[in-house]
C-alpha positions as CSV (number, residue, x, y, z in Angstrom):
1,X,12.2,4.7,-33.1
2,X,13.8,2.2,-30.8
3,X,12.7,-1.4,-30.9
4,X,10.6,-2.5,-27.8
5,X,11.0,-6.0,-26.5
6,X,8.0,-7.0,-24.4
7,X,9.0,-7.9,-20.8
8,X,12.5,-6.4,-21.0
9,X,11.8,-3.4,-18.7
10,X,13.3,-3.4,-15.2
11,X,10.4,-3.1,-12.8
12,X,12.2,-3.4,-9.4
13,X,11.6,0.2,-8.5
14,X,8.0,0.1,-9.4
15,X,7.5,-3.1,-7.4
16,X,9.2,-1.6,-4.3
17,X,7.0,1.5,-4.6
18,X,3.9,-0.6,-5.0
19,X,4.8,-2.8,-2.0
20,X,5.4,0.3,0.1
21,X,2.1,1.8,-0.9
22,X,0.3,-1.5,0.0
23,X,2.1,-1.6,3.3
24,X,1.0,2.0,4.0
25,X,-2.6,1.3,3.1
26,X,-2.7,-1.8,5.4
27,X,-1.2,0.0,8.3
28,X,-3.5,3.0,7.8
29,X,-6.6,0.8,7.6
30,X,-5.5,-1.1,10.8
31,X,-4.9,2.1,12.7
32,X,-8.3,3.5,11.5
33,X,-10.1,0.4,12.6
34,X,-8.3,0.5,16.0
35,X,-9.3,4.1,16.5
36,X,-12.9,3.4,15.7
37,X,-13.0,0.4,18.1
38,X,-11.4,2.5,20.8
39,X,-13.9,5.3,20.3
40,X,-16.8,2.8,20.4
41,X,-15.6,1.4,23.7
42,X,-15.0,4.8,25.3
43,X,-18.4,6.2,24.3
44,X,-20.4,3.1,25.2
């Protein structure tokens, strides 16, 4: 079995994917909140 050195793995792709996921969640939450506010104002 190969020797494993802790902290030697290249994690740039995982970090890019995670950052993209977080950006998507933030945008999705913002759009959802905006839609809810719009619906509340229209139905009031």
